[in-house]
N, C-alpha and C positions, 0 to 999 in steps of 0.2 A: 461491910467493905470499907477499906481505908480511904482517906482523902487522896492519897497517891493513886490508888487504883481507880477511883472515880475520875480523877483528872486525866489519867491515861485513856480510859474508856470514852471520855467525852471528846477526845481529839478525832475529828472526822477527816475524811479525805480532803474536803474543801479547805479545812483549817490547815492541813499540811501543805496544800498548794499555796495558800495565802502566805505561810511562813517562807516557802521557797521563793515566792515573788518578792517578799520584803527583804530577803537575804541577798537578792541579786545586786550586782554592782550599780546598775542604773537606778534601781529604786533607792539605794543609799545616796546616790548622787543628787537625785531630784526631789525625793519625797522624805524618806526615812531620816537621812542625815540632818538636814536643816531643822526638822521638827524635833529630833532627838537632842540636838545641841541646845535648843531653847529650854527644854524641859528637864534634862537629866541632872544638871549640876546641883540644883537645889534638892531634888529627890534623892540623889545618891551621895550627898556630901559626907554623911556619916560613914558610908561604905568606903569612899575614897580615903578618908582619914584612917580608917582601920587598915586598909590595904597598904597604904604608904608606910604606916607605922610598923608593919611587919618586915619591911625591907631596910636593912642596915648595910648599905654598900660600903666597901672599903675605899680608901682614897684611890683616885685614878681608875676606878672601875669602868669598864665598858658595858653599857646596859642597852638592851633592845626591848622596846615595847611593841608587842604585836597586837594589831587592832586598836591603835592609839586614838582613833576617832578625832574629836576636836582638840585633843591634847591636854585635857585638864589634869589627868594623873601624871602624864609624862613631864609636863612643865613643872608641876609641883615637886616632883622628885628631883628634877634637874636644879631647880631653884634652891631646894633645901640641901643639896649636896654639890656645891660649886666646883669640886675637884673632879667629879665624874663626867663622862661624856655619854649622852643619851641619844639614841636614834629611835624615832617612832615611825612605824609603818602602818599603812592602812590601804585596803584595796579600793577605797573610794577616793577619787581625786578631789571631790568636794570637801571631804573631811581633812585631807592633807592640806588643802588651801586654807581651810578654817583654822587649823592648828598652827600653820605658819604665820597667819595674821595675828593670832594671839601671842605667839612667840615674839614677833617683832614689836607688838604693842607693849609687852612687858620687858623687852630688852634682855632676853635670856640668851646667852651666848653659847652655852655648853649643851645645846640640844638642836637637832635638826629633824625634819619630817620628810619622808619619802613615800611614794606609792609602791606597794609591794604585796605579794600574795603569800599567806601563811603556808600554802601547800608547796611553795617553791621559793624559799627565802633567798634573796639576792646577796648572800654573804658566804664567805668561805667557811670551811670547817673551823671550829674552835675560835670564833671571832669575838665572843662575848663572855664576860665574867658572870653576868646575870641576864636572864630573860624574864620579862614580866608580861602578863596578859590579863586583862580584866573584862569579864562579860563578853568574851569574843569566841570561845570555843564552839558554842552552839550555833554560831553563824558559819562555821567552817564546813566545807563539803565532806571532809574526812578528818575526824578528831585524831585518830591514831597517826595519820600521816603528818598532821600539823605538829603533834607532840614529837614525832620522830625528827622533824625539821628543827625543833627547839633543841633536842638532844644533840643533833649534828653541829649546830653553831655554838654550843656551849663549850667552854674549855673543860678539861678534866677536873672533876670536883666542883664545877660551876653549879649555880643554883637557878631554878626557875620558880617564880611565884605566880600562881594562877588563882584568880578569883572568878567564880562562876555562879550563875543562877542555879538554885537547888530545886530539883523536881520534887524532893521530899518536903519542901517548905509547907507549913500549915496554911490553911485558908486565912487565918487571922494575920499571919505575917504578910501574906500577899495583899490583903485588904489594907493593912496599915501602910505598906509601901505604896500602894496605888493612891492613897490619900495624900501623898507628898507631891504628886503631880498637880500643882495648884496654879493653873493658868486659866484665864477666862474662857478660852476656847476648848478646854479639856472637859469632855463629858464623862463624869465619874463612872457611870454604868459601863460605858464602852471601855474605859481604861481597865476596869476590873475584869471585864470579859477578855480583853486582849492579854492581860498578864496571866490569867488563869489558863486560857486555851492555847495561846500562841507562845508567849515568852517562857513561862514556867512549865506549861503543860507539855512542851516539846523540848525541854532542856534535858540535862543529864542528872542522875543521882550521884551522890558522893561515892558510893560503891562502884558504880559503872565507870566513873572518871578515874578512880584509883586503878581499876583493872586495865583501862586503856593506857594509862601512864606506864604501868609496869610492862605491858606488851610493847610499848614504844621504846623500851630500853632502860627506863629509870629503875634502879635498884632500891633507892631510898625515897619513899613516898610518905608524906605526912598530910593527912586531911582532917580538917576540923570545921564544925559549923560556926558561922558568924552569928553570935548571939543576938537575937532580936531582929535579925534581918533575913530575908529569904535567899541567902547566899551561903556558899561554903568557900573556904580558903584551902589551897593546896600548895605545899612546899616540896619541890623535887630536887634531888641532887644527882648529877651525872656520875 
């Protein structure tokens, strides 16, 4: 039996309920968000660099980041492309507040953060040249609906850049990623369990995500594995 099959079979009803709880807005506001913000930057810095490197926005582009969290990727993209305007949205008010504090601290003027829901984006049709989202889809209540919303707010021929946890990631990739969460209060065995059973065990495969993107209306879909990391990258064109 493959690692993927083992991981899927090990996901119990209690683990699914735990993920649903952790994905709730109030859990992100009170528990998940503050802990995530302290740990993720160091652990995912290589992923952030790869993801931002894939995006080459034209001058004066309008960019939306869905699930912007504490704003690490959003602000790096805005700072590296001073002519663009970037909006980050997150359904957690705590995350929006954290992102705005970081924006003010770094004096970045071409970026704002708002509270918003990926299932019902608060923007008109064809509002953005580029939409990005990193490690957010698997927290959405309906991946297809969220991608349909991305399709709606993109201009014709606009691009979406999606990075997501790969359910087909190997055990070794997940173990190495877990080892990057190096804080004194992180219990290594729990982190490995959480990543295997909750984060990656209940994520999507590349093939599934490609199928959902096409069903959402995207005719041009490119998906590739992020080498050495338990993530995949997807580029969509409206």
